[in-house]
Structures are given as structure tokens and as C-alpha cells.
KOLKOLMI-253331 format. One line per 5 residues: number of its first residue (from 1); for each residue y, x, z of N, C-alpha, C. Coordinates in steps of 0.001 Angstrom, whole numbers, plus 500000, padded with zeros to 6 digits. Atoms other than C-alpha are relative to their C-alpha. Last residue first. Example, Ala and Ser with C-alpha at 12.3 -4.5 7.8 and 13.67 -1.06 7.14 Angstrom:
BEGIN
2 = 498810 499180 499940 498940 513670 507140 501090 499230 500730 ~ 498810 500890 500000 495500 512300 507800 501200 500900 500000 .
***
This chain:
BEGIN
259 = 499239 499934 501362 768811 800171 106497 498773 499627 498992 ~ 500137 498068 500788 766522 798866 109394 500727 499673 498664 ~ 501183 499953 501256 767902 795453 111152 500001 500984 499139 ~ 499782 499603 500946 769778 795444 114663 499289 500181 498398 ~ 500162 498640 499778 768934 793051 117263 500143 500294 498312 .
254 = 501498 499202 499620 771555 791920 118164 498755 499122 499542 ~ 500665 500351 501097 775571 791205 117254 498051 500820 500523 ~ 500643 501056 498870 777831 792035 119508 498552 499281 499709 ~ 499720 499277 498694 779740 793559 116503 499322 499053 501181 ~ 499254 501399 499110 778544 792718 113568 499920 500194 500940 .
249 = 500764 501039 498600 777365 795324 110852 501191 499191 501057 ~ 498982 500520 498951 778294 797487 107950 499396 499226 500950 ~ 500646 500065 498801 777275 799982 105158 500773 498721 500553 ~ 499160 500796 499184 778486 799817 101297 498881 500353 501405 ~ 498040 500700 500312 778011 801748 098433 500418 500183 501605 .
244 = 498902 500652 498704 774106 802730 098398 500904 500520 500309 ~ 500066 498880 499133 773193 803847 094730 500522 499022 501326 ~ 501231 500241 499305 771476 801282 092182 500241 501340 501575 ~ 501150 498476 500507 774178 802230 089452 498690 500176 500703 ~ 500987 499849 501194 775106 798511 090116 499132 500907 499706 .
239 = 498687 500610 500992 776524 799282 093828 498779 499568 498605 ~ 499572 499264 500874 773531 799084 096643 500916 499331 499312 ~ 500114 499906 501202 773560 797721 100328 500304 500935 498449 ~ 499514 499302 501261 772977 799183 103476 500225 499002 498855 ~ 500891 500229 501230 772778 796753 106666 500834 501303 499255 .
234 = 499879 498819 501059 773064 796979 110396 499746 499697 498722 ~ 500221 500515 501353 772488 793143 112013 500474 501090 498770 ~ 501212 500473 500718 773873 794499 114721 500188 499843 498801 ~ 499755 501250 502233 776851 796841 115568 498412 499355 500620 ~ 500488 501332 500054 776589 798755 119353 499845 498482 499343 .
229 = 498392 500272 500004 778883 802111 118473 498709 498683 500652 ~ 499953 499892 499076 774707 803426 118054 501441 499863 500459 ~ 500661 500087 498802 773857 801347 115619 500377 500562 501483 ~ 499580 501068 499437 776986 801929 113920 498896 498921 500880 ~ 498815 500104 499585 776596 805432 113572 499816 498610 500643 .
224 = 500283 499159 498494 772832 805389 112865 501447 499643 500991 ~ 500821 501171 499303 773744 802805 109831 499868 500751 501417 ~ 498855 500925 499643 776655 805588 108787 499015 498947 500788 ~ 498806 498921 498777 774255 808570 109183 500795 498669 500222 ~ 500750 499893 498913 771538 806351 106874 500644 500393 501239 .
219 = 500150 501126 499558 773910 805276 104164 499341 499960 501548 ~ 499813 499313 498994 775482 808901 103597 499545 498440 500781 ~ 501363 499546 498688 773602 810170 100714 500881 499558 501432 ~ 501609 500537 500268 775589 808304 097828 499316 500474 500469 ~ 500320 499394 501051 779184 808011 099799 498432 499705 499583 .
214 = 499833 498328 499501 780825 805696 102060 498975 500748 498851 ~ 500668 499632 501239 781854 802197 101739 500239 501610 500024 ~ 498996 499167 500768 782647 800337 104929 499068 500465 498787 ~ 500296 500107 501078 782266 796813 106657 500602 501847 499429 ~ 499209 498904 500477 783091 795864 109787 499217 500633 498686 .
209 = 500677 498890 500728 782134 792660 110761 500774 501133 499825 ~ 499700 499709 501054 783105 789964 113687 499389 500994 499160 ~ 500566 500583 501415 780897 788254 115289 500146 500334 499084 ~ 501824 499759 499387 782809 789327 119076 499672 499301 498539 ~ 500630 501054 498835 786189 789773 117806 498698 500028 500000 .
204 = 500724 501503 500605 786734 792649 116352 499807 499577 500583 ~ 499558 500573 501177 789918 795596 117022 499344 498425 499211 ~ 498588 500881 499300 788574 796773 120512 500719 499476 498808 ~ 500137 500963 499167 784711 797024 118534 501721 499764 500813 ~ 500210 501465 500647 786257 799118 116088 500003 498888 500993 .
199 = 498868 500675 499252 787233 802417 117636 499940 498666 499554 ~ 499751 499360 498842 784058 804473 117207 501146 498607 500639 ~ 501304 501020 498979 783139 802836 114080 499993 500306 501517 ~ 500511 501093 500382 786118 803882 112228 499289 499285 500889 ~ 498739 500547 499122 786869 807483 114129 499865 498354 499927 .
194 = 499867 499931 498157 783169 807898 113092 501238 499504 500545 ~ 500998 501052 499490 783775 807395 109182 500058 499134 501255 ~ 499345 500916 499682 786785 809441 109435 499047 498535 499699 ~ 498543 500624 498664 785214 812173 110481 500440 498737 499941 ~ 499883 501274 498835 781886 811555 108281 501049 499780 500777 .
189 = 499396 500909 501675 782480 814129 104604 499616 498356 501331 ~ 501491 500902 500330 779724 816258 106664 500668 498802 499120 ~ 501388 499222 500558 782177 819048 106978 498892 499321 499627 ~ 500614 498669 499030 785251 817323 107646 498869 500230 498915 ~ 500157 500915 498690 786464 813572 105794 499381 501404 501180 .
184 = 500756 498749 499838 787845 815015 101965 500224 499607 501804 ~ 501306 499703 500704 789037 812070 099653 499161 501434 501167 ~ 501142 501865 500317 791890 809974 100398 498553 500749 500059 ~ 500252 500484 498052 793520 813859 102761 499593 498312 499116 ~ 501385 499020 499123 792598 815514 098889 499878 499387 501045 .
179 = 499107 499187 499010 795258 813352 096878 498477 500241 500939 ~ 499957 500962 499214 793291 813002 093225 500955 500316 501290 ~ 498604 500640 499890 794055 815252 090551 500248 499090 501218 ~ 499213 498956 500301 790574 817408 090734 501966 499761 500566 ~ 499318 499343 498573 789229 814809 092198 500522 500687 499265 .
174 = 498480 500380 499110 789429 813235 088563 500110 500233 501342 ~ 499351 501747 500472 786824 814978 086809 501339 500162 500831 ~ 500381 500581 501696 785380 818103 088793 500946 499206 499730 ~ 499055 498751 501450 786926 821060 091340 499531 499470 498958 ~ 499123 499791 500097 785748 818763 094262 500988 500324 498969 .
169 = 499407 501014 501062 782459 817844 093283 501810 499858 500475 ~ 499429 499460 501404 781911 821043 094542 500453 499027 499011 ~ 501271 500523 501027 781693 819591 097969 500589 500530 498952 ~ 500536 498601 500259 783339 822476 100501 499615 499090 498825 ~ 499583 498786 500582 784463 820107 102530 499529 500476 499118 .
164 = 500132 498209 499165 782441 817310 102495 501088 500680 500090 ~ 500572 498800 500168 783480 813851 100999 500117 501237 500611 ~ 501154 500279 499256 783888 810266 103108 499356 501046 498843 ~ 500012 498663 500648 787870 809679 102977 498322 499845 500224 ~ 499879 498834 499140 787547 805560 103763 499871 501328 499285 .
159 = 500813 499134 501298 786722 802766 101656 500987 501294 500818 ~ 499179 498599 500473 787474 800647 104418 499151 500418 499433 ~ 500433 499668 501519 786853 796894 105551 500923 501364 499483 ~ 499638 498807 500831 786777 794962 109186 500214 501168 498681 ~ 500447 498986 501373 786651 791684 109392 500832 500534 500226 .
154 = 501421 500333 499951 787429 788791 112184 498994 500506 499240 ~ 500274 500502 501466 790094 790800 113314 498773 499436 500161 ~ 502046 500181 500978 791491 791550 116678 500121 499397 498929 ~ 500593 500928 500943 795125 793385 117721 498425 499486 499510 ~ 500820 500924 499076 795909 795244 120337 499714 498811 498635 .
149 = 500015 499957 498854 797805 798095 118196 499847 498899 500791 ~ 500276 501598 499340 797642 797387 115051 499482 499911 501218 ~ 498538 501199 500521 799797 800170 112951 499249 498924 500704 ~ 499045 500601 498823 797651 802595 115451 501477 499086 499229 ~ 499658 501448 499457 794261 801462 113989 501239 500227 500623 .
144 = 500711 501167 499200 794310 803882 111340 500037 498959 500577 ~ 501338 498876 500270 796584 806332 111214 498984 499218 500604 ~ 500686 499263 498997 799616 803755 110592 498795 500407 499834 ~ 499562 498349 499789 802355 802275 108226 498654 500130 501461 ~ 499055 499288 498942 802178 798274 107452 499729 501709 500119 .
139 = 500347 498527 500029 801161 796125 104957 500783 500860 500731 ~ 498804 498819 499259 800585 792743 105137 500480 501122 500398 ~ 500125 498711 499673 798801 790700 102824 501470 500311 500662 ~ 501429 500073 499001 798751 786432 102848 499747 501663 500412 ~ 499170 500489 498599 801886 786541 100569 499460 500099 501160 .
134 = 500903 500232 499056 800657 787789 097440 500761 499840 500932 ~ 499023 500694 499321 802928 787996 094219 498395 499488 501273 ~ 501114 500736 500097 800310 789918 092205 500673 498430 501179 ~ 500869 499958 501358 802908 792394 091061 499329 498810 500219 ~ 499146 500673 500910 804585 792156 094710 499669 499278 498395 .
129 = 500193 501520 499093 801002 793114 096818 501404 499073 498928 ~ 501419 500723 500510 801112 796138 093816 499855 498620 500652 ~ 499482 500267 501294 804684 797235 094660 498543 499191 499531 ~ 499213 501731 499840 803874 796798 098411 500191 499386 498145 ~ 500561 501500 499353 800793 799030 097622 500974 499146 500416 .
124 = 500853 500597 500747 802328 801642 095818 499321 499031 500527 ~ 499032 500653 501204 805078 802149 098113 499264 499197 498791 ~ 499314 501326 499580 802557 802149 101259 500989 499784 498665 ~ 501108 500689 500117 800695 805297 099305 500409 498166 499950 ~ 499854 500072 501743 804038 807402 099189 498669 498806 499547 .
119 = 498461 500561 500556 804672 806698 102849 499619 499834 498865 ~ 499257 499160 500684 800958 807862 103978 501323 499119 499410 ~ 499018 498773 499685 799336 806859 106783 501101 500706 498628 ~ 500413 498749 500862 797678 803301 105475 501405 500899 500296 ~ 499662 499185 499395 797110 800024 106866 499841 501413 498737 .
114 = 500393 499277 501053 796263 796343 104889 500852 501067 500859 ~ 499256 499120 498942 796746 792926 107615 499161 502012 499116 ~ 500195 498279 500652 795302 790554 105158 500392 500819 500755 ~ 498746 499512 499999 795671 786843 106463 499297 501690 499935 ~ 500546 498333 499063 792872 784723 105105 501439 500563 499857 .
109 = 499455 499978 498542 793909 781378 103570 499384 501098 501080 ~ 498385 500554 499951 794329 782544 099965 500438 499819 501932 ~ 500179 500572 498422 790777 783795 100149 500997 499490 500604 ~ 501094 500619 500055 790160 785198 096357 499960 499144 501027 ~ 500287 500377 500949 793480 786788 095946 499398 498703 499605 .
104 = 498956 501597 499710 794044 787978 099488 499985 499121 498998 ~ 499824 501446 498912 790793 789549 099074 500846 499282 500065 ~ 501191 500814 500255 791809 791450 095878 499389 499298 500436 ~ 499812 501245 501065 794796 792264 097370 498992 498865 499500 ~ 499030 501140 499341 793305 794273 100336 500537 498534 498947 .
99 = 500756 500944 499914 790913 795728 097854 500412 498961 500729 ~ 500456 500736 501392 793620 797195 095402 498389 498734 501086 ~ 499495 501325 499424 796493 797921 098363 499010 499283 498787 ~ 499274 500709 500685 796889 801490 096569 500254 498413 500434 ~ 499767 499711 501597 795857 803033 098949 500773 499010 499654 .
94 = 499795 500758 501295 794658 800961 102253 500416 500227 498205 ~ 500114 498630 501011 793209 803321 104479 500242 499274 498569 ~ 499391 499228 499051 791955 800103 106813 500198 501678 498795 ~ 500495 499050 500823 791820 797018 105709 500574 501395 500115 ~ 499232 498606 500255 791868 794595 108378 499249 501088 498921 .
89 = 501076 499080 500942 791078 790896 107782 500670 501429 500690 ~ 499233 498928 499872 792190 787593 109903 498910 501116 499991 ~ 500561 498929 499709 790806 784576 108733 500677 501138 500489 ~ 499236 498720 499390 791620 780826 108629 499381 501547 500324 ~ 500022 499874 498524 789555 777974 106846 501116 501629 500088 .
84 = 499311 501290 499989 788166 776390 103341 501287 500515 501640 ~ 498743 500375 500671 787289 779812 102040 500638 498841 499947 ~ 500839 500966 499741 784869 781617 105195 501478 499171 498708 ~ 498607 501454 499617 785290 784801 105122 499987 498683 499151 ~ 499678 500400 498838 782214 786936 104971 500718 499008 500729 .
79 = 501060 500661 499385 780741 786892 101450 500495 499474 501708 ~ 499792 501525 500883 784479 787457 100237 498726 499510 500723 ~ 498862 500673 499052 783916 790925 102508 500453 498464 499767 ~ 500549 500330 498700 780473 791937 100478 501160 499206 501369 ~ 501058 500831 499654 781964 791519 097241 499836 499396 501476 .
74 = 499011 501279 500166 785371 793503 098310 498692 498761 499820 ~ 498683 499982 498363 783542 796502 099489 500503 498535 499887 ~ 501278 499983 499798 781191 796336 095548 500365 499439 501711 ~ 500100 501555 500131 784208 796240 094007 499025 499262 500874 ~ 499391 500786 498625 784588 799820 095547 499610 498202 499732 .
69 = 501548 499645 498805 781190 801005 092479 501289 499473 501523 ~ 501222 501440 500140 783891 799633 089919 499909 500366 501365 ~ 501340 499742 500976 786946 802664 090706 498886 498547 500468 ~ 500810 501046 499564 790265 802181 092192 498565 500372 498891 ~ 500231 501357 501332 792205 805344 091437 498848 499591 500469 .
64 = 501394 500102 501130 792804 807036 094581 500109 499126 499054 ~ 500982 500727 499596 796545 807118 095898 499074 500078 499170 ~ 500331 500807 498436 799488 809404 095831 499251 499419 500388 ~ 500908 499419 499545 798688 810296 092088 500083 500283 501800 ~ 499289 498705 500133 800029 807143 091163 499415 501061 500546 .
59 = 500901 499051 499039 798053 803648 090892 501286 501525 499232 ~ 499526 498250 500033 799577 800454 089572 499509 501146 500927 ~ 499306 499774 499063 797089 797502 089603 500475 501811 499872 ~ 499463 498691 500017 795634 795460 087285 501240 500289 501415 ~ 498894 500244 499464 793061 792731 088503 500595 501145 499745 .
54 = 499524 500900 501260 789643 791649 087015 502151 499853 500496 ~ 501007 501591 499745 788002 793052 090207 501152 498987 499214 ~ 500691 500219 498417 790163 796554 089704 499627 498273 500125 ~ 500354 501060 499295 792082 797565 086599 498895 500376 501466 ~ 500976 500053 499589 794213 801009 086616 499352 498323 500581 .
49 = 500725 501450 499618 797495 801623 085996 498440 500193 499597 ~ 499084 500762 498577 800109 804606 085594 499261 498466 500344 ~ 500082 500924 500476 799061 805676 081885 500569 498830 501226 ~ 499525 500108 501413 798757 808809 082685 500830 498362 499899 ~ 498821 499311 499899 797570 808546 086082 501020 500041 498807 .
44 = 499789 500859 499161 794702 806169 085044 501506 500255 500509 ~ 498589 500771 500696 794667 808747 082193 500156 498695 500699 ~ 500283 501247 500438 793158 811298 084675 500691 499104 499075 ~ 499019 500919 499086 794762 814572 084221 499428 499190 499839 ~ 500229 500858 498966 791982 816503 082797 500672 499133 500956 .
39 = 500014 498808 498412 794005 819751 081170 499004 499114 500592 ~ 500917 498812 500188 793298 817910 077505 500053 501137 501430 ~ 501559 500025 500256 794695 815179 078797 499240 500474 500268 ~ 500421 500192 499048 797883 816315 079748 498974 499808 500147 ~ 500295 498852 499165 797973 817600 076422 499638 500226 501062 .
34 = 500782 499667 500696 797429 814263 074741 499681 501251 500478 ~ 501364 500378 499802 799917 812473 076736 499167 500700 500050 ~ 500108 499326 498430 802478 814853 075968 498489 499652 500795 ~ 500437 498573 500367 801829 814436 072000 499920 500319 501327 ~ 501262 499861 500383 802045 810713 072799 499156 501147 500306 .
29 = 500780 500539 498411 805082 810928 074804 498792 499642 499663 ~ 499659 499383 499218 806621 812297 071766 499175 500001 500966 ~ 501142 499230 500492 805087 810676 069364 500132 500728 500921 ~ 500945 500308 499742 807036 807858 070734 499359 500937 499757 ~ 500293 499769 498536 810338 809398 071110 498651 499920 500268 .
24 = 500170 498737 499214 810056 810184 067486 500192 500129 501140 ~ 498239 499152 499687 809196 806821 066374 499861 501449 500896 ~ 499175 499404 498153 805516 806595 065974 501612 500330 499486 ~ 499615 498479 499406 804644 805044 062163 500732 500065 501045 ~ 499096 500092 499404 802287 801617 061969 500615 501692 500041 .
19 = 499146 499132 500962 799569 802555 058628 501625 499518 501422 ~ 500521 498522 500327 796805 801198 061200 500859 500275 499470 ~ 499117 499501 500464 798630 797559 062278 499568 501774 499714 ~ 499316 500771 500962 796042 794932 062758 501065 501093 499369 ~ 501188 500428 501091 793731 797762 064460 500724 499664 499303 .
14 = 500654 499175 501120 795943 798907 066634 499340 499602 498814 ~ 498742 499336 500464 797277 795831 067869 500119 501180 498935 ~ 499483 500752 501102 794139 794884 068874 501353 499990 498773 ~ 500718 499290 500923 793588 797512 071191 500346 498932 498655 ~ 501383 500322 500158 796570 795831 072730 499555 500852 499351 .
9 = 500366 501024 501118 800651 797033 072833 498015 500051 500120 ~ 499734 501025 499257 803245 798903 075079 498769 498783 499234 ~ 499779 500825 500884 803218 801210 072236 500040 498585 500704 ~ 499067 499428 500620 802593 804717 074373 500924 498312 499435 ~ 498973 499690 499509 800376 802587 076196 501027 500090 499802 .
4 = 499107 501474 499663 798295 801553 073474 501495 500230 500939 ~ 499152 500437 501337 798241 804988 072248 500776 499156 500384 ~ 498422 499363 499749 796968 806492 075651 501336 499515 498993 ~ 499374 500440 498728 794249 803623 075403 501520 501148 500457 .
***
């Protein structure tokens, strides 16, 4: 993968040209990649991109690396967005813009507002929106709902920080290199989830949905928070690994379902 990036070529090219000699500049770049990778730096940051929902996204150390399990959040959102009519969708903590843009590509009649407080993340999200030529995504600066004061949406989605402060995973793998502000959310990892749920009703139409990605052991807590905030039809669903990964609820709809 690193060599393909250096050569700006696909895997088939490597197979078809096994005797190709690197130029001095290519060799220097390749050796630099190898050294950085040995030190644990994520491949996505080295090559500057990652695939998500069959789309290419530019990534930098300013944003989380899009992960396959987050595709479940997009799946659940698409199930609730009409294909033949307008809809207003809010993506909180958009990062690279992967979730918002994936939704926008598959629901061109929907209007998606993507919010993030990080200026550097907003730069990446706007580059990705331009690359994918999505005209139905509006990327704005804001700390959760501050960027959309007074607005209401049909659907709110978010992949917020949900790792507990002090979690040993923060010192392992790719997490060591990803932005801490996009990962950590208090002692139990639920500070951001609480914030989003507590104010969601003010920004959802009656009958609108709130969908949240969360940690592997947080589905029950998320469901309790949703019910406590008056959401009905509360649910959790698992990703392809069988891990409960997304929970959600509907504003003003009762009774709630068991998680």
C-alpha cells in the first residue's frame, strides 16, 4: 500500500512491473514511509486517504480515520431518509465529513448540515465535499448545536468521542496518533453523548430520529439516556463484528422498545 502511494499506481501495476526501479526521490519517500510505519503511524495518515462507504476520503492527523463499523451509522440513517423527497439532516462532529458526504451521495434530495468545532477538521471536510462534488452538504463551525441555533432537523446523526479518559486502548495502535479531542469524553466516555441527547429535542422535528455511534459496552447506557430524555422507539443494533455499535430513538414517540 505504501509503495502504491509512492508510485501513484494500483496493485495491478506492482504485479505487472516487478522489476521497476524507483527513482531516488521515490526511494527516499518509500523509506520514510517505512520508518514512520515501523513507529506505528497509521497507514491512512501516511498515504493521506481512506476508503469509507466505497468512497475515497482525504484524512490528516486533524481527523479520526474513518472505520468500517461507522458505516452502520450511515446505513441506519439512510433507512430513515426518504429517497424521493426533501429531508434535513444534521451530522454532529463531522471530522473528515465521511458520514455526511456518504449520506449526501445516496440521498441527493436531502440537505445535510455537517458541524465540527475544529478548524483543521473543517478544512478536511470541505476538501472532501469538493472532491465528491456534493452540493447538498453545508459544513459549518460549531460546538455541537451552537452552529445550528434555532434550526430543526428530520434526523441527527453523530459519531462523537466516546472513549473513557484513561482507557488503555488510547495508548495502542492508531489511537496513539489520532486527535484526542475526537476520542475522549470524560470518565465514562459518555460526556459528549449526554450533551447531544440532552439538547437533541430542541433541534428535531416531532417524530425525528437521533442516531449515535458508541463504544462496544455503551449501548445500554445510551438507551437509558435516550429514554430519560423522552425518546421512544429506542433501539441498538450491531455491526458486522456483532458489537452493539449504534443506538437511537425517535422524538416524541412512545412506548420505547427494549434495547
